[in-house]
C-alpha angles and dihedrals in degrees: 000000000000088000090054092051090049091051091052092047091050091048093050090059094042106063149300102255149343086235101072095017134080126211113253089217114042114247106282141169121286096260114183094345089087111078117185125190126165092262104017136052130182130180138167129194150107127282122245123191114251094203142017093262091057098062112143127215092226147354120302123192128186142189112204127192122183122192114192095197092051091044093226143104117207123203126197111197137193116192138182115202118193122207111178108304093342132079139189131211119217137178124205140181121206129183120206127194112231109240098176135012115180136150087266104044151349121227122190130170144188128197120197152126131061089293092054090232116192112214115192130190117195120190109197101206095186095050093034092230133130125212135187126199132179129197141148111274092206139004117293112267109253089215093066118105114263092251091055092046090051090051091048091053090059092062116117127099132165114191140167125210115234132184114287115269145165127253130224126202114254 
């Protein structure tokens, strides 16, 4: 929890949004922020969209810890969401169940919410890269209200974690 608070404090001093701000340091690999042991992995960084559909309304940073013996990866997030000239800061904690842990990669997922969204974190051990993807795990329930169905149909992100950075206003 203290990590999450620290992330939000750091974000609040960093910038208002990825949209309207540039990174001071160009997106780069994780460097020494990715620590890999046989039964434990930790990594910190900021998320960058992997495609045009995955554009974010503001910076998002995460600290991820995977414990092989516990069978889980935990992610502490700090997010800035921009709406017009306003923004909100939010902190989040997600827990992912490890599906696979090999010498090449770690894959962990979480399914939740009314949309049954499947969030997946993949840590490519060989390439020393971390990816996040989001998709519906099943068709949208026809009994949901229209507003919820519309929100569910917006699901779908593909992100890559890069080394932490600062942002400067354009």
